[in-house]
Structure formats: structure tokens, C-alpha cells
N, C-alpha and C positions, 0 to 999 in steps of 0.2 A: 830288017826282022828284028824281031825281041826273044830271047831266050831265057828263061829264068831258071836258075837251078842250084844248087849245092856250090858251092866254094871250092876250090881243086888247089891243090898243093903249091901249083906253077903261079896262084894268083896272088901271090905273097904283096907282091911289091905295088901292085895295080889296087888292091884290097887297101892297102896303106894310103897309096895316094888319094884317094877316095875314103876313107877315112877321116884324114889331115883336111881335106877340106870339107866335112862335114864339121868336124869338130873349130876350125876355122871360121865356119858360116855363124858360129855360135859365142866365139871369142871364148874359146874352151883350152885352157893349157895341158895338152899330156906328154910326158916326157918320154924319150924315145923308147925307153922299156916299157911302158905305159901300151905301145901298138905292138912291142912283142909277146905281152902277158895276154893279150885281148885274141892277139892271133893263136895263139898257144890252147886259150878257153874255145876259142870258135872252133881250132880244127877237133876237141876233145868232143865236142857237140852232147858234155851230158848236163851245161848248164846255161849257156847262153849258145844261141844259134843263127847262122846267117844264110841270108840266099842272096845270089847275084844277079846283074841282069848284065846279058851280053847283047851288043849291038854290034852288028857288022862283024860278029865274033868274038870282041873286045869287050873287056869288064868295065861297065858305065854306070853300075849303080848296084849300092848294097843296100842292104835290109839287115836291120840287129834285129831279134826278139829273143823272149822268154816268156817261162811258166812258173807262176807263183798260184799260193791259195791268197783268194779276198775272203772278206766278211762274210762273203753270199756265194761263194762257188769254193769247192776244195783246188780247181783247176782252170786257172784264168790265163791268155794269152795276153802280153804285153807287149806291143810293138816301140822298142827303145829308140834306135836310132833309123832313118832314113834318107838317102843320098844319091843322087843323081848326079853324073860330070855336066856342067854347064851346055857342054859340046851336044850332048845327048840329050835335051828335055826337049820338052813337047812334043814325044812319040811313042809316050804311054807305057814308059819303063819303069815312073814309080806306079802309075795304078798297076801293072802285070805284077811288081813286087808286092803292093799291098794284100791283092787277091793271092798270091801265093802265100805270105802269112797266115792269111784267113782263112785256107785251106790246111795249112798245118795245123792251127787252132781246132777246126771241124776235124780232123783223121784222129785229133787226140782225144777229141769231146769235150774241150773247152766252148763253155758258153757262149764267149763272145771273145773278141779281139780290141785293145783298147790302145792309145797310144798319144 
């Protein structure tokens, strides 16, 4: 079973492992302090947002997103990062994360979500 919801304070280590997996996939280097700063920003929830996918109770996927103005809309949703642990792939976690971000966009009145 897949559960989609906000990240919890106790998710810090699992979130970082997933975030590092995402960055490794794109061959992007982030210093250790970059992960700490991103976690603080996500916990504040005023600038960037995150949802997690729990598979069998364990955090197995993440999606980071933000809202911003575009030329044609005052508020648009941008899905920045999406990553599911290899062991949890093929079970619908990525689709469920995308759907939850799209739902957040609708709740905010954003005309769509890009990424």
C-alpha cells in the first residue's frame, strides 16, 4: 500500500537518502550543508514544498515543488524533483506523488503544474 503525505520531522534521514539518490542520478553535486538547508526550507513550507510516498510504512519517494508567477499566470506550480527508491519502483508511488502535487496546485488555484 502507498500512502502519500507531508514529510514528518522523523523523515530527515530517509529524505536525505532519497534526495541524494535524486542528485546522484542527475550527477549533480550538493555539499552536505545544502541538504541541511533544503530540509530547513522544506520544514518551513513557505517557499518550497514536499510530499512523501510511504511504501509499507517507510518513506520510499519524494516530490519537491514550488509555486511561482509566470508570464501568463500569477500562480503556477512547478514540480522540481521527483524520486522513488529503486526497490519501490513500479508500484505507483511516482504517479501518486505527481497526482498529490497536482492536487496541491488545484487547491491553491494554480492553473496547472509543470515540471
